N, C-alpha and C positions, 0 to 999 in steps of 0.2 A: 129308479130305473137308469137315471143317470149314472149312479154308484156302478149298478152290475155292468153297464157298457165300458165303464172304465177298468173295471177289474177284468174283464173279458177281453181286451183289446190283444194282449200277450197270447191269449188262448186262441184266439182267432186267427193270429199269424201262423202260430204252431199247425193249427189244423189245415191252414191253406198251404203251408209247406208241405205236408203229408200229400196232400191232393196234388200239388205240382210235381211231386216225386213219383207219384203212382203211374203205373203202365197202364193208361187208360186213354181213350180218345178225347181231343178237346171237348168235346161236346158234354162228355161225361164229367169231365173235369169242372166245366162251367156250371153244370146241374149241381155238382156237389157244392160249389161255391156259394149259389146262393141260397142253399138250404143251410150251411153253416152260417152264414151272415143273418139270416131271417130269423135263427134260433138264438143266436147270441144278442141280437138287438130286441128280441122278442116283437119282432114286425111281422105283420100278416102277409105282407108281398117283399118280395126282393128281386128284382130284375136285372138284367145285364143287356144292353142295348151295345151292338158293335158297328163300327163305321165300315160297310161293306160297298163298294163301287159308288161311294160318293153318298150314300144313304145309310141312316142307323136303323139296324136290324135288330128286333128283338131276338136273342139268341138264347137265352135261358131265363127261366121265371119259376119263383116260388110264391104261389098265391092267385096269380093270373090265369087265364083258360091257356091250358097247355097247345091248342089248337092254334093259337096266335103266334107261337114261336116260328121264326123264320118265314111269317105271313106279316106282321105289322113291320111296316116301313115309313120312317119320318125323315124328311129333308133336314140339311142344319137349317136351325132357325125356326123350324115347325114343331109347335107344341113345346111342352116344359122341357122334354128331354132332347129336342132339337136346339131350344135356347141354350140349354147348358152348355152343350158341344160347341155350339157356334161361338159363345160369347166365352168359354173356357172358365163359368163361375158355377157357383153353389147355388142350390135354392132350397128353401126350407118353408114348407107351406102349411098353415093349419088347415086351408080350404083350397085345394088345388083347381077346383072349378071356377073359383072366384078370380084366378090369375089371367090377366089380358092374353097370354100366349097360351092358354089351355087349349087343346085339340082333343076331341073326346073320339076314341077309337072302340067301338060297339064290339069288335071281335074280342077284345082283351078279358070283357066282363070287369071290369074295373067300376062299375056304377057305384058300387056299395061303400067305396073307400074315400076318405076325405083328406086325410093328411099325405103329405108327399114331401119327399125329400131326394135330391139328387145331387151328385158329385160327379165331375168330368174323370174319365180315365186318361191321364195324359203321357205321351210318348215323344220327347224330343220336342217338348212345348207345345206339341198340337193334341187336340182331343181325339181319342181313337175309340172312344165309347162312353158309356154314361153308367153308372151304378146306381140304382135308385129303390128307395124302399116306400110302402104307402101303409096306413093303417086306417081301420074304418073310424076310430073316434076323432074329431078334429082338435088336432094338437099339432104345437110346434115339436119337432125333436130337439133334445137338448144339445147343447153345445159339444158334450164330451161324445155323444152319439154321431154327431157330424163330423169331430176329430176322427173316431173310429172308421167313418166310412171312408173318408179321404186317405185314411192310412191303407187300408184295405184296397183302393181303387189303385194305388201305387204299386202294390204287390201284385195286382192283377194287370198291370200292364206288362210286367215281366212275363207271367203266365201266357198272356195273349200272343207276346212277340215270340217266346218260345215255341208257340203251338203254331205260328206260321197264319195268324189270323188278322196281323195288322193289314189294313187297307193298302194296295200296293201304290195306289195313287198317293198316298202321304210321303212314301219312300221318293216316289219318281220326282217330287218338287225338288230334290237336292241335287238333281242333275240337270246342265244346261239343255235346252230342247232344240238348239239350232247354233250354226257356226256363223250366221250372218251377222252384218251390223244392225244392231237394235238400239234405239233411244229409251231410257228409263226416265221418267219423270220423279221429282221430290219436292222436299220442302227446304226452302233455302234457311240454313241455320247459321253457317258463317261464309260470308261471301268470300270469292276468288276463283281462281282457276288452277288446275293441276293436270299433268299427264303422267301415266304410270301404269305398272301391270298389275293386275288385280291379286290381292293376297289377301286370305281369310285370316281374320284376328285370331282364331281358337277353333280346334275342331271340337265340336258337341261331345262332352262326356256323357256317354251312356251307361244306366246303371244297371249292371247285368245281376246283380245279387243283392235284394231287399230285406231278406228274412235274415236276423242275425241268430248266429249259432251260441255266441258268448257275449250277452249284452257288456260285462265289464270291460272286455277287451274293446269292443267298440268305442266304448266311452272313454278309455285311454288312447285310443287312436286321434278321435275327437280335440282331446286335450291338447296332444303334442301337435296336431295342425295349427291349432290356435296360437299356441307358442311360437309356432314357426311364421305364421302370418303376421303376428304381430311384431316380431324380430324385422320382417321385411317393411313394414309400415314405418317403423322406428328409423330403418336404415335409409328409406327415402327421404325421410324429414332430416335427418344429418347431412345428406348431400348438399354441397353448397349451391347447387343448381336450383333447389327447391327449397333451401332454407332460409331464403333471403326476407322473406315475409311477403304480405299482400295476397294476392290470388291463391297461388298455390298453397300458401300457408292455411288460408281458411278451408280449401279441400283437404289438405291432408289432417287437418283437425277435425273435420268431421268424419274422416276415415278412423282416426284413433278412438273417436267415440263410439263408434259402432263395433270397432274390434275390441273394445274391453266392455262392451255391454253385456251385464250377468243376465238381462231378459233375454237376448239373443241365444247365448250358450244354454241358458235354461231350457229353452224351448226345444233345440236341438236335444238335450239330454232327456226330457220328456218324450220324444219320438224314439229314442233308443230304448227307453224303458217299456214302450209299447211293442217292441220287438225287432224294429229295424236295425239295419247296418249303418256304420257311421256316414256312408255316402247316401244312402236312401233318407235318413234323418235330415241332412243337411238340404237335400233335395225337397223333402216333404216341407220343409220350413220355407224354403224358397218358394214354392207353390203358393203357400198362403200368403207370402209378400206379394207376389204379383196378381192374385186375385184382390188384394187389398189396392194395390197401385189402381187397377181398373175403377175404382169405386172412389177415387179422390179426385176431385175437381180442379184443385189449385196445381199448377204447374211446378211451382217452387217445392209443394211437400211431394210430388211425386218424383222429383229429383232426389230428395233425401232416401227414398224407397229404390230409385235407382242405384244409389250409391251402396246400400245394403245388398243389392243384387250383385254388384259389381265384388263385393267382398265375399259373398256367398259363392260365386263361381271361383274366386281366387282360393278359398277354403276347400272347395270340392276338388279341385285341381291337386291341392297338397295333399289331402287325406287319400286320394286315388293314387296318387305317384304319377299322375298325368299332367305334368309341368310345363310341357313345352307350348308358348303360344309364340306367335310370329316375332313378337320384340323380343324374346328371351333367342331364339334362333338367329336373329338378326336379318335385317334387309340387305339383300344383295343389289337391288337395283333400285330406279325410281318407282314406287308404290303407292297404289290407291288402296286403302285398307277397307274392306268389308267386315262390317261387324254387326252382330245381332244385339248384343249388349254390351258396351264398351265403358267402362267407368274413367274417371278422369285419372286416376292414378295410373292405370294401365296405359292410357294416352300418353302419359308423360314418359312411360320407358322406351318409346320408340325414337329412333335417330331421327330427328326432324331434318336432317341432310336429305335423307333418303324418302323421307314421308311427304308426298304430294298432295294428298287429300283424303279424306274419310267418307264412306257411304253407309249409312246406318238404315238397317232393315226397318221395316213398319214397327212402330211400338218401342224405338229404342232411342227416345229422346232423354236430355238432361242438360238443364242450364250449367252444370259444373264441366261437363264435357265441352260445351260452348266456350266457356270461360278459358278453359286451358288450350282448347285450339284456337282460339282468337291471340291468344298470349304468344302462341307456337307459330303462327302465321300459317295455320292448314286450313283449306275451305271444308266445310263438313257439309253434306246433304243428307236430310233426314227423311223418314217415311217412305222408303224407295220400296215399292211392292215386288215381290217375285224377283228377287235377285238370285237366288240359288237356282232358280229355272234358267236362267239366262246368261248368267257370268260364271266363268270356269278359272280355276287358279291358273294365273300367268296371262289371261287375257289382257289386251291393251284396252285402257279406259280413257275417254276424255271427260274430265270433269269440269262443269262449266257450272258454278254457282253464283251466277249474274244472271239477270232478267227472271225467267221463270224457275231456273235450276235444274239441269238435266245432267245425266251421265250417258255418253255414247260409248258402247261396248264392241270391240272389235272394227273401229272404224275403217273406212276406205283410204286410200291415200289422199283424196280429194277432200274428206271431212278434216282427216289430220292437217293438210296444208291451210283450211279455212280456218280451224281452230289455233294453229301457230300464229297466222296472221292477227287475230282477234287478243291472242295472249301479248302479242308485242305492243299492239295498240294501247291495251289495256296499263301496259307495263310503262309505257310512255306516258299515259294520262296521269298514273301515279306519281311519277317523276315530277310533272307539271305542277300537280297538287302540292307535293312535298315543297317544291319552290315557292309556294306562296305562304309558307309557315310564317315568315317574318314581315309579310304584306298584311297591312289592315284593310277589312272589308268595308272598303270606301266605294260607293257607287261612281260613276262617270262624271255625274254633276256635282260630286264632292259631298254626297251625305254620308257620314261616318255613321255603320250600323254596330251592333253588338252582336257575336257569335261566340257562344259559349257551349260547354260540354255538358252532357248528363252523366253522372256517375253513381256509384254504390258500393265500390269496395276501394281501400286504400289506395291499390296499384293504378286505378282508373286516373288519379290524378297525375300520373305521367304524361297522359294525354296532351295535356296542356304544352309542354315543351314542344312535344313531338309534332303538333297541330297549329301550334301557336293562338289557340283559343284565349278569349278575353277572360275567363274564368271558369267556374262550375255554378251553372244556372240551376241545377237540381241535383242533389246529393241525396239518394233515397237510403234513407237510415234502416229501413226495415229489414235490410239485407242480413244485417248482422244478429237480428232476431230470429230471421228464419232458417239461418245455418246454425244455430244454437241449440244445444240439447235442453239448456235451461235459460230462464229468462236472464239477459246479459246484465250483470251488476253496472251499478252506476261507474267504478272505478274502469271497468273495461271499455265502457261507452267513450267516457273521458278520453283515455289512450288513443281510441279511434280518430276521435274528432279532432283532437291535437295533432297527431299525426297527419289529417289531411290538410289541417289548416297550416301546417309547417311546410308541408310539400307543395301548398299552392303558393306560397310566399305573399307578394303583394296583390296577386291576384284574388277576386272575392270569391267565397264559397256560399253557395245558398243550401242550406241545410233543410229538407222538407221533415217535419216530425213524422214518427212512426205511421205508416199506413198498413195496418194489420187487420185481421178480422174478414167478415163475409166468406169470401173463398180463399182465404190467406189465412185460414186457422192455424193456431198453433197448438201441438200437443200439450205444452206445459200451461196453454193459457185458455181456458174453457171462456171463450168471449161470448158464447151464447149457449143456451141449453137446447136449442132444437136447431135441425136443420133448416136452412132459408132456402125459399124457393127462388128468389133472386138476390143471392149474395152481392153483387155488385152494387145493387142498391140497398144494401142492409145494413147490419150492426158492423161498421167498420170504421178505420181513418179515425177523424177527430171525434167521431160520435163515441166510438168506442173508448179513445183516450181520456174524453172528459169523463166517462163513468168510473175508469180505472186511473183515478187521479194520482195514485201512487206510481204508476207505471210512467205517467207523464211528468211527474215531479223530478223522477229520478233522470230521465233524459234531459229535462230543463236545466237541473244542476250540473250535469255532465257538459252540455252544449255551453253554458254561461261560464263555467271555470276554465272549460278549454279553450274558450277566446278571450282569455285574460290579457288585456292589453290592445286588443284588436277590435275590428268591428266583427258583430256577430249578426248574420241575416239569417232569420228562421221564419220558414213558411208552414201554414197548417194545410193540411189536405182536405179535399171535400167538404169544404165550408158551404153549408145550406143557407143560413141565417146569420145577419151580422152579429146577432148575440153569441154565437156560437165562437166565433174570432173574439169577441171581447172578453169571454170566459179563458178562451185559451191565452190570452195575451195577459190577463190579470194573473194567472198562474204562473207565467213566466217571470212577471215584476216582481210576485211574492217570493219565488226561489231567489231572483236577484237581491231582493233584501235581505234574505235569511243568510246568503252567502257573504253579503256585506258586513252583516253584523258578526259575523265569524272571521273576519279580517282577510277574507280570500280576494283576490285580484280580480276586478270585473273588467268585462268589454268596456271599450271607450265609447262604444255606440251598440244598441240593440235595435236594429231594423227589422220590422214585422211586414210579412206579407201574407196572403192567401192565394189558394188555388181555386180558379173558376172552374169547374168542372159540372158544377149542378146548375142546369139552365136558370132555375128562379133566383138565383143570387143576383143575376142581371138586373133584376126588377127593383133590388135595393141598394144599386151603387150608391145611390146618394147619401145613403145611410152609413155604407161600409167604407169609401173612399176616404173620408177625412181622417181615420183611423190608421190607415196602413201607407207604407211607403211604397211598396210594389205588389202588383198582381200578375200571377202567371195562368195562363191558359191551359189547361191539361185537356188536349184535342181529342186523344182517345177514347176517354171517359164521357167528354161533353159530347161527342159524335153519337156515341149509343144511347146517350140519355136523350139527345134531341129527336133521334129516330125511333126511340123505343126499339132499338136492335141490338142483341147481343153480338159484340164483336168477337166472340169465342166461336159463335156458329158460324161453320163454313159455308152454310147457304146464305148467309147474310153478309160475311166479310167483304165482299167485292161489291156488295148492291148500292151501298150509300159512298159516294164520291165526296170527298174533302173539299172539292171545288164546286160543290152544288150551290146554289144561290142561299139555300136554307143557311149553309154555314157560314158563308162568306158575309151574308147581310147580318147575322147574329155577331161576328166578330167585329164588322165595321160600328155596329151600334155601341160595343163597348169602347172603341178607341177614342172617341169624342169625350167622354165623361172623365176617362183616366188623364187625358192631356189637359183637359181644363183644370183637373184636381192636382196635377203635378205629380201624379202617380206614375212609376215606371210600369210598362205592360209589357211583358213578355209572352212567347209560346214556347213550351216545354214540351210539347208532343211530337209524337212520330211526323205530323204534318210539316213541321219546320223544318226536317231534314231532307226534303225532296225538292230539288231546286225548282221545278214548275211551281208547287205548293207556296215553296217560301217567296218565291217573286210574286204570287198573289197577296202573300200577307203582307209583303213591305208596301205593294200597292193600296192596301186597306190602311196603312199608316203604322203599321206595327214595325220596330226599329230594333228589336231584342229577340234573339233566338236560342234556345238552349236544345242542343242536339246530341246525337251519338257522335265520339271522336271520328268516325270513318267519314261521316258526312261533312265535316268542316273544311275539307278541302274543296268538295264540289260546290258548296254554299257560297264560300269565299269567292271561288271563279265566277259565278254566276252574279254575284253582287257586282264584281268589278267589270263587269260587260253590260251593266243595266243603267239606264237613265232614270233615276227615281221619279222626277217629274213627269216623265212619259207615262210609267207605269201606274203613278197614281192617278191619271188623267183617265187611262184605259179603265182600270177597275172603275171609276165613278161611272164611266160610260156603259160598263156591263153590268153593274147593279142597279142601274136606272132601267135597263131593259135586257134582263138576262137572255141569253141564247139558249137553245135547246141543248148544246153541247158546250158547257162553259170551258171544258177541259181542251176540247178542239180548237176552240175561239183564242184561249190562251196560248197555246203550243203554236199556233198561227202567228199569232202576234211576236213571240219570243224570236222565231225565225225569221220575220221579216225586219225586226230590230236588233238581230246579231247577238241576241242574249245566249250566253253558253249554257246548255242544259245537259251536261255530260252526265 
């Protein structure tokens, strides 16, 4: 049956094309469509549901009771059909009734049918209906059958639109509903403030013709578009501004990987073979990518899919001849850019003198965009819902990506005045923090603390000069693995580590060995054969690295050789028991001996450390501490493990406070043994980058913090306004008798004692 479905894909589209060209009513056309699809796929039921007045209405069917047509209606999210439309996802079930979202509708007469497959009918990235097939025998539909359904659904979108059957509510979402001032909330991605007029990144390209007349002609159009897109990427790489290495280099390298990916072009060619036009084939593959993105839990792997989405949009604009984006047309005034999907290469095309901020609509998040925006000094607000309902082209926007993160549309004069005052104050504070670059983080009573930066890319090391930080307290080596199409070779790793050490100069760098696996799965490294229910606590980090000895040996040799003649600080992530640390250290020592035997220049010293993220490790500090030189507390993972609370779950994200007695008492219990053993103790989680929390950590006896570069100035200012002895005494008092609101108690103490908590 799979072979039949594949062979008939082209025939289905040809027949649908004839239906679309016929002079008959929309209802007659849809009745013909379900008959054609049902017969081609040998499916006993084929049904089309269309979104009408906010409900999914059964519009045509072959196999269900005809009396249910225009009678059966489902809300978005209701039943299997409603779930497909709401989530814009495909379902393929051998037993429909067993699915938790199944909703029985007796009027359809579907009792005897077991198998079910459904795909969304998509227009302008929204579901406007669902195409579904059913069969009496319990079986899952073959992949090629699902492919055929998805291709047909794309053509149906054109038919439905041309017949005027698209729900008017969907189109209304693109028009602002009011001219009054309104505030939109979002997610902070890159901090900052900006004022400018709304400009939409690009008009959405609507594909009007989906069925190809000449497949060879369509194939040549795609080949030509690929050539032009690759020229654009090569030209951007050659520009001096982007070709100096570092973050932009990594981003454009990823773009090149996708632009020359034979798998991507092959999938587009296969879609053309099924009978689609070049534009429809690109969009068809893009839709499949979007569905995959919704199923990927790891944000960094989602970013890779976002990069492919960015290139797909670029390829679609080239092949359709619709090349005009706001960047290419030029910004004529201070601008807040509005984008549904925005790739880093596209962001780099904008004039940074005019670009004052970016608002990304819901679902348009990518770490690569954040990297580039941060380098450009552009604030970014993400996950902003209903933008097109409220923001018109040219509207004035006040973008405040501090605090909670908001965008104010069409502000009043009073709102604009208040925003200007806050912006001026922020600029003065930034100038004050910048002035602290050459000042040491010393408390009022003379205690010298250590404030270091976290990093993950070569260019991040530049933050040492900008902020005056004491070094890199956490260099995340896994980012190189996550942005690579294949496992990075030892020579490539060696170049990165040597570049980082050279850039840091005399300041120390602590390299954390690769932390992958779990929800950071790599496509080229099958870390685990089965999906994990709890990836954060699964086969990841040091557990995976010890199993994959070759991976860790290559990294060990690269780190040791890169640090020749210098001190190497290496730290192992997610150590659960001391023996894991011992095995990792022994592996490194064996690689040092291997390099020594071959005459390689070695580090003058290797200092070993461990990450304290697993609470159980604290019970064996007496065994671990004699073998390490430093211990770093990763407060992000530690908190979720202590409270059994997934920090990625929005319902739990704000529930557990870093200033709770549980966290503070746990950390206090670690300070004493480390001090007695002469082991340096640091905090390298997000907790240390917040002035109030950092003040509490200092009061516990922690004297080393590794934080984001942006937090160095505020933390230095806090430290220089703090009396070490006083906060130590206050923390002892509070931990002996915790208050119900520890955060409030510490905030009040800081205010009374003149501690700067900017």
